[in-house]
C-alpha positions in Angstrom: 124.6 56.1 -33.0 125.9 52.5 -32.2 122.8 51.9 -30.1 120.6 52.7 -33.1 122.7 50.4 -35.3 122.4 47.7 -32.8 118.6 48.0 -32.8 118.6 48.1 -36.6 120.5 44.8 -36.7 118.2 43.3 -34.1 115.1 44.5 -36.0 116.4 42.5 -39.1 117.1 39.4 -36.9 120.9 39.9 -37.3 123.1 39.1 -34.3 125.0 42.4 -33.6 128.6 41.3 -33.5 131.4 43.9 -33.3 132.3 43.5 -37.0 128.7 43.7 -38.1 128.2 46.9 -36.1 131.4 48.4 -37.6 130.5 47.4 -41.1 127.0 48.8 -40.8 128.4 52.1 -39.3 130.7 52.4 -42.3 128.1 51.6 -44.9 125.5 54.0 -43.3 128.1 56.8 -43.2 128.7 56.6 -47.0 126.8 58.7 -49.6 127.5 56.1 -52.3 127.3 52.3 -52.6 130.4 50.4 -51.2 132.2 47.3 -52.5 133.9 44.5 -50.5 137.2 46.2 -51.5 136.0 49.5 -49.9 135.2 47.6 -46.7 138.6 45.9 -46.8 140.3 49.3 -47.2 138.4 50.7 -44.3 139.2 47.8 -42.0 142.8 46.8 -42.8 142.9 44.0 -40.1 139.5 42.4 -40.9 139.4 39.1 -42.7 138.0 39.4 -46.3 135.8 36.3 -45.8 134.3 37.8 -42.6 133.5 41.0 -44.4 132.0 39.1 -47.4 129.8 37.0 -45.1 128.7 40.2 -43.3 127.6 41.8 -46.6 125.8 38.6 -47.6 124.0 38.4 -44.3 123.0 42.0 -44.5 121.7 41.4 -48.1 119.8 38.1 -47.2 118.1 39.9 -44.2 117.1 42.9 -46.3 119.4 45.4 -44.7 121.3 46.2 -47.9 120.8 45.7 -51.5 123.4 44.7 -54.1 124.1 46.7 -57.3 125.8 45.4 -60.4 126.9 48.7 -62.0 129.0 47.2 -64.8 132.4 47.6 -63.0 132.8 43.9 -62.3 132.5 44.6 -58.6 129.2 44.2 -56.7 128.4 47.2 -54.6 126.1 47.5 -51.6 123.8 50.2 -50.2 121.5 50.4 -47.3 117.8 49.7 -48.0 115.3 52.4 -47.3 113.2 51.9 -44.2 110.3 49.6 -45.0 112.0 48.2 -48.1 111.3 44.5 -48.7 113.4 44.4 -51.9 110.2 43.5 -53.8 109.8 44.6 -57.4 107.8 47.7 -56.3 110.8 48.7 -54.0 113.4 48.6 -56.8 114.9 51.9 -57.8 117.4 53.3 -60.3 121.1 53.6 -59.7 123.5 56.1 -61.2 127.1 55.3 -62.0 129.5 58.3 -62.5 132.0 57.6 -65.2 134.5 60.1 -63.7 134.6 59.4 -60.0 133.4 55.7 -60.4 130.9 56.1 -57.6 127.4 54.4 -57.6 124.6 56.4 -56.1 121.1 55.2 -55.3 118.2 57.2 -56.7 115.3 55.9 -54.5 112.9 58.6 -55.8 113.2 57.0 -59.3 111.4 53.7 -59.2 111.9 51.0 -61.8 108.5 50.6 -63.5 106.7 47.3 -63.5 107.2 45.6 -66.9 104.3 43.4 -68.0 105.8 40.0 -68.8 104.4 37.2 -71.0 102.2 34.5 -69.3 104.2 32.0 -67.2 107.1 34.5 -66.8 108.0 35.5 -63.2 110.2 38.4 -62.4 112.8 37.7 -59.8 114.9 40.9 -60.0 115.5 44.0 -62.1 118.2 46.5 -62.4 118.5 49.9 -64.0 121.9 51.7 -63.9 122.2 55.1 -65.6 125.8 56.0 -66.5 127.1 59.5 -66.9 128.6 62.3 -64.8 127.4 63.0 -61.3 126.7 66.5 -60.0 129.9 66.7 -58.1 132.1 65.8 -61.1 130.1 67.8 -63.7 
């Protein structure tokens, strides 16, 4: 599996350091979006700044996308293959009020909203809150 992760990093022009490989392995093994605090808990000895920079590098290179789910903590999830994080790639997220997990729903796309002339969309977010299937 690490060989595939190494290639995934290289395909995104990210130098595959040990911490980046470990962080990517952790993120890819999760069913829900993860926060910086989640990564810190998983890697007790890792430096918080290194983990933060790792997440930001992943985001800048289009490997993960960030999610503001209203908890005050940014969460991150792997982008789908071929995702460019362009408006047509944006999808809905679900936040469970019980377990506090954030789940990507890539099959539900955020529709294109016609904006007035001279307005330019830079990002969009849609978070649905409720109870997930596991907690329901």
